[in-house]
N, C-alpha and C positions, 0 to 999 in steps of 0.2 A: 679382766679391767675392772683399775681402780677410779674411781670417779673425780676423787681427793685431787688427783695430777691432772685431771683434764687443765688445759689453757685456751684461751683464743687469740686471734691476731689483734693487734692492737689498731685505732682508726689511724690511718694514714693523718688524720688532722691535728693527731696529738703525738706526731713524732716528724721533726724537721730533722732532715740529713745534711751534712755537709762535711762526709766522708772524702777522704783525697782519692779515694779508688772510685766510689758507685755515686758520688757527687759528679763526676766528670759525666760519667754517661747516664745518667739521668738528664744533666742539660743536653748532649746529646741527641736525645730522644726529645727532647723539650724542642731545642733549636732547628734540628735538622730531620729527625726520622719521621715525627708526626706530622710536618708541614709538606715533607718530601711523600707522605703515604696518603696525604688527601690529595694531593695530584696523580699521583696514580689511581687513586680511586676513581676518580673523574677522568683519567685517560688523556692527560696534559705533559706527560714525561716521555720527551723523544727516545725514541728506540728502547724502549719499556714495553715489555709485553702487556697488551692493555687487558683492563681489568675489569671494564663495564660495570661496575658492581651499584654505583649511584647512577647511570641509564638505567638499571634495572627497576631500580626503585623512583624513578621520576615515570618511568613508561606505567608502571602498575599505579601509581597516583593517577596518572593522566587518565586512566581506565576505569579506576575508583570514579573520577568526578565526573568522565562521561554516563556511567553508568547511573547517577542521582541524578543527572540532567535527562536522560531520555525515560527512566523509569522502566516500566515495562517493556517497552519498546528494545531497550537493551538487549543485545545479542551474545549470549553468554561464548566465548569462544569453548570450543570442543578440546580435549588434550591432544596435542599433538608431540610425540616425542621425537624429540630433534637431536638425542644423543646425548651422552655423560657430560661432554662440553662442547656445547655450540657457538661457532664462531659465524661471523659475517664474512662475506667474499671479498670487503674491503675493509680490514680491522678500523680503519679510522675514521669511517663512515657505516657504521651499522643503522640498522632500520630502525626507526623511531617508535616501531609497535611490536617490536619483540626481544626475547629473552636471548642473551649472550654471557658466556662464562659457564665455568662447570655448576652444575647442580645445587653447590653450596656456597655461591659467589656472595651472597645477602653475608654470610661471616665475617667476611673482612670487615665491613662496616664495624660491625658490632665488636670485634677487636680493637679498631682502630678507636673508638669513642671512650670504651674502656680505660685506654693508655692515655687519652685526653682527660679521663678525669680524674686519673692518680696523679698526673701530672700538676692540675689545678689542686691539687690539694698540698705539693711542692712549693707551686710557684703561681700564685692569682695570674691570668694572664685575660683580660678582659675582650682583647680583640678573638683570641682562641677561642673562647667561650661563644662568642656571637656565632663564629662560625659552626663551633659545635651543634651551636641551638638551631640553625637553618639548617642543619644536615637532619637534625632529629625530627624537624618539620617535614623535609622531604621521604624519611621514613613512614613517619607514619601516617602521611598520606596516601602510603601504598595499604594502610591494616584494612580488612575486608569488614564488614560491620557485625560479623560474627568473632571475630578477633583473632582469625587465621591472618598470618603474616608471614609467608614465604612467597615471593616472586616468581619463584621458577614456575608454579602450578597456578599460581593469579594469572598471571600471564599468559601462559601452554594452556590454562584449561583445569577448574576443579574438581571438573568431573573424576577425575583419577586420586584426588590428595589421600593421601597414607596408604595407597594401594603398594608402594615399594619403602619400606621402611630401612629395608635391606640395605639399599643402594644410595638413598635418594635424598638423606641428610634435613629432611624437613625438622625433626624433633635436635637434629644437631645446630642447627639454625638457630631452632629458638632457642638453646641452651646457652649459646654467644648472645645472642641478644638482651634475654634474662641478665647477664654476668655483666654486658654493658651498660644496661639500663640501672643495676642496682648501684653499682661505681656511680655512676653518673648523678645518682638521688643523693647518696651518703657525699659526694662531693661537691657539688652545688646546691642540694636542697630541692631541684626542680625535678618533679616528678611525672612530665610527658612522657618520654621513653618509660618510667616503669610502671606507668598506668597501660603500657601498649602491651609489656611484657606478661602484667597481669594478665589482661585480656585475655591473650593468646595460652594463658599457660590456665586461666578457666576455660576456655577452648578445648584443649588439649585433657582436661582433667574430665570435663564432660564426654569424652571420646573414649579413654583409655581404662582400663580397669576388671577387676575380678567380676562385678557384676555381670547380671544378664542382658545381653545388649551389647556390651561395650565390646571393644576392640581389643583382644589379648597380645597386642603386639608389642612391641620396645625398639628402643632407639637400634640403626643399625652402626654408626658410628656414636661413641657415647659422648656425652659431656652435661646433656639435660638432668643428669641425675645430681651433681655438683651445683648447677642452677638451681635446681628447684630448692634445694637445702639453702643456698643463698639467700632465696626469694622469703622462703618463708621465715627466714632469723631476722629479714627486714620488715616483714609485715605480721608474722604469728599468726599466718592463715593457715590454718591444721591442715586443708587439704594437699598443698602443695608439699609438705612432708611427707605425707601417704602417699601421694604419686611417686617422689621421688623412693620411698620403699618399694613401693608396685613393679618401678622400672626394674631396680636391682633384684628383687626378690623372683621374679616373672624370667627373667633373661636362663635362656638355657634350659628351662623345663621343658619336657614332654607331653604333648606332640610337637614338636618343632614348629615354632610359630612361621618362619621364617619358608617351610615348606608349603604354606599356604599361599604364599603370592606368587609362585612360578613353578614351573615345570622341574620336578625332581624324580630323576630315573631311580628303579629300582637298586641300583648297584650303591647309588648313591645314599638311597636310604638306609642301608647296612651296616653303615659306618654309621658310628657315636661321632666324628670329630669332623662331619663336614661344613660345621660353622664355627671352627676353629678360630680361623680370621676375624670373626666378630665376637669372639670370647663368647660364642652360644654353643656351644658343644654341650656344655655342662652345668647346671648350676652353678651359681659362685661358691659357694661353700662346699663344693667336689672340685673346684678347681685347684691343681698343686704345681703345677706348672705355666709360667706365662707363656701363650700362645698369640699368634696371629699379628695382625695388624698393630704395633708398636704404641703408635701414638692411644689409639681404641684403648689397647689394653689399661696403658696408667689412667687414661681419663677413667675408664671402668672403675678401677681400683681405688682411684681419688674417691669419686662417689660414694663407693663400699665404704669408706673408711668416713665418711661424711655421716653416712645411715647412723652406723655401727655407735658414732658417739653420740648421735641424737637419741638412740633408742635403746644404747645400752646392751645391745645385741651381740655378746661375746663370740659367739660362732663366727659373726660376721667380723668381727675382730681377727679373729684367729686363722679368718682364710685369707686376709691382707698380710697378715704378719710371713704366713707363709709363700704369698705370694711375691712378697718385698724379699724374702730371704732368696728366693730362686732367681731373683731378678739379680740382686745387688752380689751374691756372691758366685753364680754361676755362669750370667749372660750381660754381664756390664763391664763396658769398655773402661779402659784406665783412666778414659776424660770424661766417664759418668755419661757416654753415649749409649743408646740401647735401640736395637733394630738391626739384626746384620745380614738384612739382605734384601735386594730392592725389589725382589719379587714379593709383592705383598704389603712391602714397606715393614718387615715383618721378624718376629723373632724364628730362629731356626731352631737350634737343641742347645743343651748346657755344653758350656766350653768352646761351641762353633765361635772365632772371632776373626774371620777375615779382616784385613787392615785395609786392602787397596779396592775390594768389591763390597767394602761395608755399606749400609745404609746411614743409620744413626742420626735420623732426621730431627732436624732443630727442634720442633715442634716434640718430640718423642722426652730429650733431656728437660724440656721445662715441664712435660705431663710428669717426669721423674721428681721435679721439683715440688709441684703442687702433690703429689702423694706423698713424699716425706714430709711436708709442711702438716698434712693430715695425717700423719702418723705420730708426728711429734704432740699434735695437741691432743692426744689421747696416753701417750706414754712419751716422756721426755725423756729420750735414750738419744746419747749421741751417737749414735749410729745412724740414726736419720739424719740428723743436723750435718755428719760429714759427707754425707753422700749428698745432700742437698748444696754446701758448698762447692764441691769437687763440680756437681753439675753445671752451677751457676759459673763457676771461674773456668770452664774449658768447653765441655758439650753445649753451651746454652751463648756464650758471647763469642766462639768462633762463628757463628751463625750471623754476625753482622759486621761490615768492615769498620777501618777505625773512624771513617767521616761518616757512617751512617746512612748510606747510599747505595749501596748492595749488598747480597746477602746469599748464603749459603743456605740451601735445602737440607743437601746431604753432607757431613762432615768425616771425611775420611781421616785413616792415620797414616796412611801412606798413599802417593801420588808422583805419577811420572805424566807428563801432561799428555805424550803422544800416546799413551794409554788411554787417555782419557776421551781424544779427539777421534783413535782409530780402533780401538776394540769396542765391539758393540756391548760386550758383558761389563763394558766400564764407563760407560757414556753416561751414566747417572752422576757420574763424579765429575764435579768442575773443578779445574783448575783456578780458577778466579770466581769472585763473586758475582753475583747477576743482578740486573738491576731491580727487577721483578719476576715474577712466575704466571704460567696461565692459573695454574693452582697454588696460592698464594697466601696460603697457613701461616708458614713463617714469619715471615716480616712484620705483621701487626702483633702476631704472638710476643715475639721479642719486643717488641715497643711496651707492651700490659705489662709484662714481666720486669722489666727492667724500672719503668716507672713506679711499681710498687713492691721494689726492694726492702722497705720496710717493715710489709706484714708478712716477710717471710724472715725477717731477721730478731724480729720482737714477738713473745707470746706474753700471755698473761693470766691469773687467776685474782682472787679478792685481796690476797694479799703476797704476791710472788710475782716478778718482773723475769721471766726469761730471756737470757740472751745467746740467742741461737749462733748469728753473726754477728760478727765484731764491724758493723758500719757506724763509722763515726756518726753524732750526732744527738739530740736533745728528746729524750722520750719524757712524757708526761704520764706521772703512776699516781693514783687515786687510794689510799687507805683509808678506811671508816672515814671516809669526808675530808679525811687530810692529803692533802695537793705535796708531790713533789715533783723535782726535775731532776732527772737521772744524766747527767751528760757524760756521752762517751765517745771521748778522744782514740783514734783506731789507727795503726800504719798498719796493719795489712793490706794486701796480701803480703806486701813487699819488708816489711819490718813489723816484730814481733812484740812490740809494746802496746800496752793498751791502760786506758786511765780510767775509771767511772768514779764523776764526781757528783755527791746529793746537793742538792739547791733547794731548802725549803724555809719557811718562816717558823715553821712548829716541827719537832722532832717527831719523826711517824717510824712505827713499826713494821717492818718490810722483811721480805726475802728477796734477795738477788741471786738469781741460779744464772754461773756463769760455766759455759759448755768449754771443756776443756778438750782442745781439736784432737783427733786420731794419732794426725800428723805429728803431733810433736810428744807422743806420749806423757809420760810422767815427768818430762824436761822443762818446765814449766817453773817462774817463781811469782809470788805474792807476799805484797805488800800493804799495810793498812787495816787488816780485820783484826787488830786490838782491840779486845772489850765483844768482840762478836761470835755467833756460833760458826762455826765450818764444818761441813760435812761432805763427803764424797758421795754419789750416787749415779751408776749409770751414764759415766764421762762427764756428770754436773758439778760444780762445787757449789753448794748452798751455802750462801752467807747472809746469816739472820740476826737480827737484832734492833735496834735504836737506832735510826740513823738523823744525823743532826746538818746543819745548813754546813757545805766543807769538808763534807765526810771522802775521804779520799780513798780509792783501791788502785794498785798499780799491779798489771799483769807484767811478765815478760816469758813469751814462747820464743822456745829454740826455734829458730828458723833454718835447718839445716838440709844440704842438698841431699837427696835419698836416689839411690839406685835401686828402683824397682823391678822384678822379676814375675812373670806371671807363673800361675798353677801350671805344672805339665802338661796336663791334660787339654792347654791352651795351645795346640799343634802348631798353630801358626808364629805365637811369640816362644818358642823354644830355643834358647842361644841367645835371646836377646833381652835386650836391659832398655826400661825407659827410667826419664828423669823427671824427678818431682822438688820443688822448693816449696813448702807450707802447702797451700792445696792447688797449688799450679802447677802445670801440666808443661814439659817444653818439649820441641821437639829440631829438628835441624832442619835447617831451608837452604835450597840450592843459592837463594841471593847473597848467602854469606860462608857459604861452603864449598859451591860450585857442584856438578854434575858428579853422577858417580855416587851416591850417600847409599846406597846397596854395599857398595867396598869399604865401607866406615868400619873399624872395629874397636871399640870402648874398652878398658879394663873397669871391672865392676869396682875395685876400689883405689881408682884416679881419684886426684884432688882436682874441683871443679874451683874455679876461681869466679865469684861472685862481679860484679860489674855494675854500677848504676848510669843509665844512660835513658836517654829522650829521643834517640837517635829515630824512631818512629814516630813523633810527635808525643808522646805522652813519656812519662816515668817508668822506668821497669827495670828489673834487675836481669840480665843478660847473663849467661853462664859461657867460661871459657874454657875446654880443659884438653891437652895434650892427649892424643889419639894416635890411631896408624890407620891408613888405608892400603888396602889391598892393592898390588899392581895387578892390572887388569888382565886375564889372558884372551890372548886372540890366536885362534886358529885356524890355521892357513889351508885353505884348500876344503874347508866343513866347519863343522861346527863342534866336536869333539877331539878329544886324546887323552891319551894315557896321563894320569893324573901326576901332577910335579908339584914337589914342595911351594907353598904361596910365597910371594916375596913382598913382605912389607916395608912401607916407608912413614914415617915423621909427619905428623899433621893436626894441627891445631883447630878444634872444631869450637863452633859459636853456637850455642842453643838460645831459641828465642821462647817467650811464651806461647804455647800453641794456638790459643784463642786469636793470638796476634798474625797467626803466618795468613801467606796469598794478600797480602798489602803492596806486594813489589813487584807487581806481575807474574806471570807464569814460573813454573818453574818446579821442580822435584821439593819433597817434604817427605821426612821420616818422624813416628813418634818413637819407634821400636827400633832400634840401633843393633847392629850385631855385636855382640861381646868376643873380647880377645882372650 
């Protein structure tokens, strides 16, 4: 690790995006997604799966009030297990004294408030802030005097608190609460939720650790590790950093902590991988292959990267690098999706990439973005930013409809609607997005990531601004007390022209590090760097020197259509091709091409015609190509016959961006197309 290369995200208050691609997405989140999700959290959206999130906080708040009023006469509830997801007999009329939803239902609010915070940095909205402040009041009213804040146990009985770390998500809920609290404080300066998170963190720090008498456990679902680092960075309190270190270092050590929480058979005790679902099968530095629940995995790896950066722990950094390489070179879909199976929402094995039974949870791609940004903070290598860009434009954005009011949990690469409805092995795959989910982790996760896209686009150290994503806008940069504004104009992902203009009253000496995307290779042009020192390092073009008012750089990246093939060890994609242009993956949809997409054949050297269109309600590049379609083989009186030479007919195909599929009703969809 070379700490001189370290960087950190720029405060969103110092970034104002006006990008032609990302700004409309951010505005969609502000105008549609955030209000819509607030309604869902309060169970006010017809035909949407109920949330019960704010219901639970209100119930816990009333219990706290009653406890204060009754004092010693208050009867504490005795823990009653009501299932991983508890639902009322009448979904629209829940009892006013019971917890409902999944055990981690609290986290939906926390991600929502985080999205609100980021949105407020870009567009102040007094009315939205008022709603958020009121929501925070409701949440804080649920907190116990000792700092504990998890409504599942507050309502169901505190006598079993922290007795099922493996499955019951208390530390996961804490993590999301803390992330939201820090974001809201940084955006508004209001610290009510931050103080609540600190009190909860203090309670957890008093409960867990290596000291005698403390619990030796760690989260079943990771995120507390990242959250504690954020809390440390905003407060400077060392105990939060130490707790993050503890959770990372304790994980997977023997004897297995999770063994102490439940019955484990002798057969189970003989295998060292029984906790791979939780990434707790080995100490983190010994893990070489991404295993288990995909979201948990990348959340853990992100936390490991945070701790490695804070502590300078090279062994932890190397573990992150090993796991990164395993994911991105052996277990990642062409869209930046990860997690191959719905069984455990998990990784399977290297080069196993099914397209129609895929899981590729939206949250998993989001977690991969988290991991990428943190690796960039330690080592500015374009391989991390390339994956981050790929995941954002494809595996992440595909999770939300173009109107912001329906969502994908699973992001398939091949869809036959009949299979989704009638094949039990594929019913987790949906041919259209859903209004909400009982387990609604993905929708608010999308909102918080899209609202904070600027923090992924740019990082900085004392004298260098790194441009990882070409999101147009204005970035404030201060070097030795001298402030400058870097104004970035970008046509990506549809157009490869980028300009950077410096606005500064006085000359400022600094370096601008420009990522050269892997999808363009060395096919780019640079203008305006006369008099500046330029060097390439790990996929970044470093332009250094004195910058004056009006200094202008122009970049032009080649935006060529690329026909992609998979490693032959990916058996599901052998003989098939996928189409990319820049960072955008394309797909065929029935709405444009009719049924029978598996019969289509494309020549890898075919000429693709680019066509700018707004027929889906936004400007995009659609691709057309002359191809062939195989005449269907129909066997009379059976299913099989002796092979006959196939007959092909000419057919023009229309490819649309993958993230925009399923906005025109149910239909077939294919990313990987048979080659001719």
